[in-house]
C-alpha positions in Angstrom: 140.9 174.7 224.1 137.6 172.8 223.9 134.4 174.6 223.3 130.8 173.8 224.4 128.5 176.0 222.4 124.8 176.4 223.1 123.4 177.0 219.7 120.1 178.7 218.9 118.1 181.5 217.4 118.0 184.9 219.0 115.9 185.2 222.1 115.4 181.5 222.7 116.8 181.4 226.2 120.6 180.9 225.7 121.6 183.7 228.1 119.2 182.5 230.8 120.5 179.0 230.4 124.1 180.0 230.6 123.4 182.2 233.7 122.1 179.1 235.4 125.1 177.0 234.2 127.3 179.7 235.8 125.4 179.6 239.1 125.5 175.8 239.3 129.2 175.7 238.4 129.8 177.7 241.6 127.5 175.4 243.6 129.6 172.5 242.3 132.9 173.9 243.8 134.0 175.9 240.7 135.8 179.0 242.1 135.7 182.3 240.3 139.1 183.6 239.3 139.4 187.1 241.0 138.6 190.1 238.7 137.7 188.0 235.7 133.9 188.5 235.7 132.9 190.9 233.0 129.5 192.5 232.3 129.0 192.4 228.5 125.7 194.3 228.5 122.3 192.9 227.5 122.4 190.6 230.5 125.4 188.9 229.0 128.6 188.1 230.9 132.0 186.5 230.8 133.7 184.7 233.6 136.6 182.3 234.3 136.3 179.7 237.0 138.7 177.0 238.3 137.9 173.4 239.3 140.7 171.2 240.6 143.3 173.7 239.3 141.8 173.7 235.8 140.3 176.8 234.2 137.0 177.0 232.4 135.5 180.1 230.8 131.9 180.9 230.2 130.5 183.6 228.0 126.8 184.1 227.4 127.1 186.6 224.5 126.4 184.8 221.3 126.5 187.9 219.1 127.9 191.4 219.3 126.6 193.7 222.1 126.8 196.7 219.8 125.2 199.1 222.3 127.6 198.3 225.1 131.1 199.8 225.8 132.7 196.3 225.7 131.3 195.2 222.4 133.3 192.3 221.2 132.9 189.3 218.9 132.5 185.7 220.0 135.8 185.0 218.2 137.6 187.6 220.3 136.0 186.5 223.5 137.0 182.8 222.9 140.6 183.9 222.0 140.8 185.9 225.2 139.6 182.9 227.3 142.2 180.7 225.5 145.0 183.2 226.2 144.0 183.2 229.9 144.5 179.5 230.2 141.0 178.1 229.9 141.0 174.4 228.9 137.3 174.6 228.2 135.0 177.5 227.2 131.2 177.4 227.4 129.6 179.9 225.1 126.5 180.9 223.2 126.2 180.6 219.4 123.4 182.7 217.9 122.1 181.2 214.6 120.5 182.9 211.6 121.2 184.0 208.1 123.7 186.7 209.1 125.4 184.7 211.9 127.8 182.4 210.0 130.9 184.1 211.4 129.9 183.1 214.9 129.7 179.4 214.1 133.0 179.7 212.0 134.7 181.2 215.1 133.6 178.2 217.2 134.5 175.7 214.5 138.1 177.0 214.6 138.5 175.1 217.8 139.0 171.4 217.0 137.4 170.3 220.4 134.1 172.0 219.8 130.7 170.5 220.6 127.3 172.0 219.8 124.3 171.7 222.0 121.2 172.8 220.2 119.0 174.9 222.4 115.7 173.3 223.1 112.7 175.6 222.5 109.7 175.6 224.8 106.3 174.8 223.3 104.6 177.3 225.7 105.7 179.8 228.4 104.8 177.2 231.0 107.6 174.9 229.6 110.3 177.6 229.5 112.0 176.9 232.8 111.8 173.1 232.4 113.3 173.1 228.9 116.1 175.5 229.9 116.9 173.5 233.0 117.3 170.4 230.8 119.8 172.3 228.7 121.6 173.4 231.8 122.0 169.8 232.9 123.3 168.7 229.5 125.9 171.4 229.4 127.1 170.7 233.0 127.3 167.0 232.3 129.4 167.7 229.2 131.6 170.1 231.0 132.3 167.7 233.9 133.0 164.9 231.5 135.5 167.0 229.6 137.2 167.9 232.9 137.4 164.2 233.7 
């Protein structure tokens, strides 16, 4: 499985960006696989979608959701997507001094690519910067799918 990881510090807009990627995937004819959408708490989610018969997974949780019933590591979530036949997974990767295991889990997939989350200079730039990241991720995903 190949992995596209949106990498950034906590609270920099990774979840919002991946929510928009998820919405646009559906607008671009990606079809949700029935009963695969999971609420991971803290506005995070996991879903599997198909495009031309090929599965892609997306998970916005870049860290443990410790206060939610489905608390799970990024490593476990990626393994689950792989086991369910996803060729590509789009995920979040939270960075910081205590977050090395998250990046190590992503690095375990030879086809991984990091996209560093752009940070807005002001609240007025938030949506524009995140939308640019959405386009970068979608472009990379569609290129990987050929």
